[in-house]
ROFIMI-228294 format. One line per field, with one value per residue: residue number from 1; residue in one letter; chain; x, y, z of N, C-alpha, C in turn. Coordinates in nm, 4 decimals. Each point is the difference from the previous one (the first is absolute). Example, Ala and Ser with C-alpha at 12.3 -4.5 7.8 and 13.67 -1.06 7.14 Angstrom:
<nodes>
nr c(1, 2)
rest c(A, S)
kette c(A, A)
nu c(1.3190, -0.0350)
nv c(-0.5690, 0.1050)
nw c(0.7800, -0.0720)
cau c(-0.0890, 0.0820)
cav c(0.1190, 0.1190)
caw c(0.0000, 0.0060)
cu c(0.0900, -0.0770)
cv c(0.1200, 0.1090)
cw c(0.0000, 0.0730)
</nodes>
This chain:
<nodes>
nr c(1, 2, 3, 4, 5, 6, 7, 8, 9, 10, 11, 12, 13, 14, 15, 16, 17, 18, 19, 20, 21, 22, 23, 24, 25, 26, 27, 28, 29, 30, 31, 32, 33, 34, 35, 36, 37, 38, 39, 40, 41, 42, 43, 44, 45, 46, 47, 48, 49, 50, 51, 52, 53, 54, 55, 56, 57, 58, 59, 60, 61, 62, 63, 64, 65, 66, 67, 68, 69, 70, 71, 72, 73, 74, 75, 76, 77, 78, 79, 80, 81, 82, 83, 84, 85, 86)
rest c(X, X, X, X, X, X, X, X, X, X, X, X, X, X, X, X, X, X, X, X, X, X, X, X, X, X, X, X, X, X, X, X, X, X, X, X, X, X, X, X, X, X, X, X, X, X, X, X, X, X, X, X, X, X, X, X, X, X, X, X, X, X, X, X, X, X, X, X, X, X, X, X, X, X, X, X, X, X, X, X, X, X, X, X, X, X)
kette c(A, A, A, A, A, A, A, A, A, A, A, A, A, A, A, A, A, A, A, A, A, A, A, A, A, A, A, A, A, A, A, A, A, A, A, A, A, A, A, A, A, A, A, A, A, A, A, A, A, A, A, A, A, A, A, A, A, A, A, A, A, A, A, A, A, A, A, A, A, A, A, A, A, A, A, A, A, A, A, A, A, A, A, A, A, A)
nu c(8.9371, -0.1178, 0.0208, -0.0800, 0.0012, -0.0633, -0.0311, 0.0553, -0.1519, 0.0545, 0.0573, -0.0595, 0.0115, -0.0800, 0.0081, -0.0942, -0.0025, -0.0211, 0.1395, -0.0196, 0.0587, -0.0271, -0.0937, 0.0363, 0.0205, -0.1114, -0.0531, 0.0668, -0.0353, -0.1153, 0.0125, 0.0302, -0.1177, 0.1226, -0.0176, -0.0568, -0.0939, -0.1272, -0.0131, -0.1442, -0.0952, -0.1068, -0.1068, -0.0402, -0.0793, -0.0995, -0.0174, -0.0566, 0.0064, -0.1882, 0.0380, -0.0613, 0.0838, 0.0910, -0.0556, -0.0276, 0.1461, 0.0329, -0.0984, 0.0725, 0.1169, -0.0494, -0.0548, 0.1109, 0.0514, -0.1237, -0.0330, 0.1123, 0.0126, 0.0599, 0.1337, 0.0122, 0.0938, 0.0124, 0.0747, 0.1557, 0.0311, -0.1160, 0.0564, 0.1068, -0.0622, -0.0337, 0.1157, 0.0685, -0.1508, 0.0204)
nv c(13.1784, 0.0823, 0.0321, -0.0479, 0.1238, -0.0787, 0.1044, -0.0170, 0.0030, 0.1420, -0.0567, 0.0104, 0.1105, -0.0260, 0.1329, -0.0435, 0.1038, -0.0401, 0.0551, 0.0617, 0.0448, -0.1322, -0.0020, 0.1120, -0.0378, -0.0798, 0.1054, 0.0545, -0.0625, -0.0183, 0.1314, -0.0326, -0.0949, -0.0768, 0.0359, 0.0895, -0.0275, 0.0084, 0.1320, -0.0750, 0.0838, -0.0976, 0.0820, -0.1093, 0.0407, -0.0189, -0.0199, 0.0092, 0.0811, -0.0238, -0.0361, 0.0646, 0.0068, 0.0745, 0.0984, 0.0123, -0.0276, 0.0946, 0.0820, -0.0302, 0.0264, 0.0686, 0.0463, -0.0137, 0.0658, 0.0928, 0.0029, 0.0264, 0.1399, 0.0071, 0.0194, -0.0576, 0.0507, -0.1118, -0.0852, 0.0426, -0.1240, 0.0074, 0.1248, -0.0222, -0.0712, 0.0778, 0.0740, -0.0906, -0.0115, 0.1355)
nw c(9.5378, 0.0238, 0.0904, 0.0127, 0.0823, 0.1074, 0.0028, 0.1200, -0.0055, -0.0042, 0.1131, 0.0711, 0.0607, 0.0384, 0.0506, 0.0964, -0.0273, 0.1244, 0.0359, -0.0769, 0.1344, -0.0001, -0.0730, 0.0293, 0.1426, -0.0201, -0.0590, 0.0962, 0.1125, -0.0718, -0.0383, 0.1578, 0.0005, -0.0137, -0.1204, 0.0393, -0.1078, 0.0980, 0.0545, 0.0093, 0.0485, 0.0482, -0.0527, 0.0943, -0.0988, 0.1137, -0.1326, 0.0875, -0.1449, 0.0182, -0.1220, -0.0890, -0.0999, 0.0905, 0.0374, -0.1221, -0.0346, 0.0846, -0.0662, -0.1222, 0.0621, 0.0798, -0.0941, -0.0949, 0.0957, -0.0037, -0.1467, 0.0653, -0.0591, 0.0957, -0.0055, 0.0855, 0.0511, 0.0870, -0.0999, 0.0129, 0.0269, 0.0422, 0.0385, 0.0037, 0.0754, 0.0540, 0.0241, 0.0215, 0.0371, -0.0115)
cau c(-0.1022, 0.0207, 0.0118, -0.1148, 0.0262, -0.1079, 0.0139, -0.1047, -0.0459, 0.0014, -0.0967, -0.1163, -0.0522, -0.0908, -0.0183, -0.0930, 0.0412, -0.1492, 0.0652, 0.0241, 0.0776, 0.1105, 0.0538, 0.1631, 0.0865, 0.0057, 0.0673, 0.1281, 0.0556, -0.0195, 0.0724, 0.1286, 0.0284, 0.0263, -0.1123, -0.1241, -0.0031, -0.0676, -0.0822, -0.1319, -0.1174, -0.1309, -0.1205, -0.1185, -0.1515, -0.0809, -0.1350, -0.1512, -0.1298, -0.0209, -0.0543, -0.1299, 0.0328, 0.0165, -0.1159, -0.0998, 0.0597, -0.0111, -0.1302, -0.0439, 0.0576, -0.1064, -0.0915, 0.0502, 0.0644, -0.0913, -0.0537, 0.0596, 0.0367, 0.1368, 0.0961, 0.0563, 0.1119, 0.0252, 0.1325, 0.0803, 0.0147, -0.1285, 0.0077, 0.0597, -0.0767, -0.1037, 0.0526, 0.0338, -0.1165, -0.0503)
cav c(-0.0056, 0.1221, -0.0301, 0.0878, -0.0056, 0.0550, 0.0936, -0.0133, 0.1053, 0.0412, -0.0044, 0.1216, -0.0379, 0.0682, 0.0140, 0.1312, 0.0995, 0.0977, 0.0945, 0.0965, 0.0440, -0.1298, 0.0022, 0.0456, -0.1077, -0.0907, 0.0105, 0.0624, -0.1182, -0.0969, 0.0158, -0.0289, -0.1535, -0.0473, -0.0884, 0.0361, 0.0890, 0.1414, 0.0154, 0.1183, -0.0079, 0.0084, -0.0117, -0.0893, -0.0080, -0.1367, 0.0374, -0.0470, 0.0519, -0.1050, 0.0439, -0.0683, -0.1268, -0.0817, -0.0499, -0.0971, -0.1007, -0.0707, -0.0308, -0.1157, -0.1275, -0.0010, -0.0656, -0.1190, -0.0432, -0.0307, -0.1064, -0.1225, -0.0335, 0.0034, -0.1394, 0.0058, -0.0951, -0.0054, 0.0092, 0.0005, -0.1214, 0.0434, 0.0782, -0.1158, -0.1375, 0.0819, 0.0523, -0.1136, -0.0554, 0.0934)
caw c(0.0750, 0.1384, 0.1533, 0.0806, 0.1520, 0.0387, 0.1175, 0.0631, 0.0099, 0.1561, 0.1475, 0.0161, 0.1633, 0.0222, 0.1201, 0.0221, 0.1323, 0.1195, 0.0204, -0.1170, 0.0403, -0.0427, -0.1256, -0.0511, 0.0647, -0.0591, -0.1432, -0.0010, 0.0297, -0.0970, -0.0912, 0.0534, -0.0333, -0.1255, -0.1009, 0.0087, -0.1155, -0.0631, 0.1012, -0.0814, 0.0814, -0.0690, 0.0964, -0.0762, 0.0659, -0.0327, -0.0418, 0.0463, -0.0558, -0.0890, -0.1284, -0.0087, -0.0482, 0.0814, 0.0508, -0.1277, 0.0281, 0.1559, 0.0473, -0.0587, 0.0547, 0.1495, -0.0729, -0.0492, 0.1340, 0.0828, -0.0935, 0.0255, -0.1398, 0.0123, 0.0271, 0.1015, 0.0518, 0.1325, -0.0052, -0.1281, -0.0663, -0.0459, -0.1122, -0.1042, -0.0888, -0.0587, -0.1349, -0.0582, -0.0698, -0.1000)
cu c(-0.0048, -0.0214, -0.1098, 0.0245, -0.1187, 0.0206, -0.1099, -0.0795, 0.0257, -0.1132, -0.0949, -0.0440, -0.1315, 0.0041, -0.1056, 0.0433, -0.1107, 0.0347, 0.0534, 0.1108, 0.1510, 0.0481, 0.1128, 0.0741, 0.0347, 0.0651, 0.1328, 0.0650, 0.0216, 0.1249, 0.1451, 0.0531, 0.0515, -0.1093, -0.0852, 0.0186, -0.0553, -0.1107, -0.1190, -0.0732, -0.1224, -0.0866, -0.1026, -0.1242, -0.0726, -0.1443, -0.1294, -0.0928, -0.0314, -0.0823, -0.1544, 0.0234, 0.0320, -0.1257, -0.0780, 0.0550, -0.0113, -0.1540, -0.0451, 0.0505, -0.0610, -0.1127, -0.0024, 0.0295, -0.1234, -0.0845, 0.1048, 0.0877, 0.1749, 0.0658, 0.0738, 0.1145, 0.0690, 0.1434, 0.0588, -0.0427, -0.1343, 0.0019, 0.0960, -0.0603, -0.1131, 0.0514, 0.0582, -0.0858, -0.0371, 0.0716)
cv c(0.0648, -0.0761, 0.0959, -0.0387, 0.0539, 0.1023, -0.0439, 0.1218, 0.0395, -0.0385, 0.1343, -0.0312, 0.1302, 0.0389, 0.0800, 0.0316, 0.0948, 0.1066, 0.1008, 0.0660, -0.0383, 0.0191, 0.0459, -0.0475, -0.1094, -0.0216, 0.0272, -0.1425, -0.1225, 0.0431, -0.0201, -0.1385, -0.0274, -0.0628, 0.0767, 0.1004, 0.0999, -0.0177, 0.0893, -0.0164, 0.0400, -0.0188, -0.1076, 0.0102, -0.0931, 0.0941, -0.0741, 0.0330, -0.1347, 0.0915, -0.0453, -0.1648, -0.1405, -0.0452, -0.0837, -0.1462, -0.0633, -0.0442, -0.1269, -0.1343, -0.0024, -0.1002, -0.1714, -0.1022, -0.0574, -0.1178, -0.1600, -0.0322, 0.0206, -0.1309, 0.0230, -0.1152, 0.0374, 0.0040, 0.0447, -0.1153, -0.0068, 0.0787, -0.0462, -0.0909, 0.1115, 0.0541, -0.1071, -0.0562, 0.0818, -0.0377)
cw c(0.0976, 0.1220, 0.0856, 0.1626, 0.0522, 0.1383, 0.0959, 0.0994, 0.1939, 0.0866, 0.0135, 0.1479, 0.0384, 0.1855, 0.0371, 0.1664, 0.0572, -0.0222, -0.1210, 0.0318, -0.0045, -0.1493, -0.0661, 0.0576, -0.0503, -0.1736, -0.0037, 0.0406, -0.1023, -0.1046, 0.0233, -0.0694, -0.1160, -0.0794, 0.0320, -0.1394, -0.0075, 0.1738, -0.0512, 0.0935, -0.0871, 0.1249, -0.0473, 0.0824, -0.0659, -0.0658, 0.0429, -0.0717, -0.0617, -0.0999, -0.0333, -0.0586, 0.1178, 0.1043, -0.0482, 0.0477, 0.1406, 0.0208, -0.1052, 0.0574, 0.1252, -0.0687, 0.0006, 0.1367, 0.0433, -0.0522, 0.0141, -0.1589, -0.0078, 0.0337, 0.1368, 0.0442, 0.1182, 0.0528, -0.1252, -0.0741, -0.0685, -0.1291, -0.1037, -0.0697, -0.0772, -0.1488, -0.0813, -0.0810, -0.1129, -0.1342)
</nodes>
């Protein structure tokens, strides 16, 4: 019989910097810490583009809301009761 050993996934940390001049120093400092497997840099950009399909969905949702054809929950418990009833 084979033994299966699960390997935990490494934890990741996201750090947002206001000053790009700090990137090189912080990368060097992080590499000095025992247990750091890798240090990579990525740029995160928010795409605020509203596509025609998204615009149609937004407009449809607004029409349904105006007609009272939506479900609204005031508390997390109320929302959970609604989901449980489905």
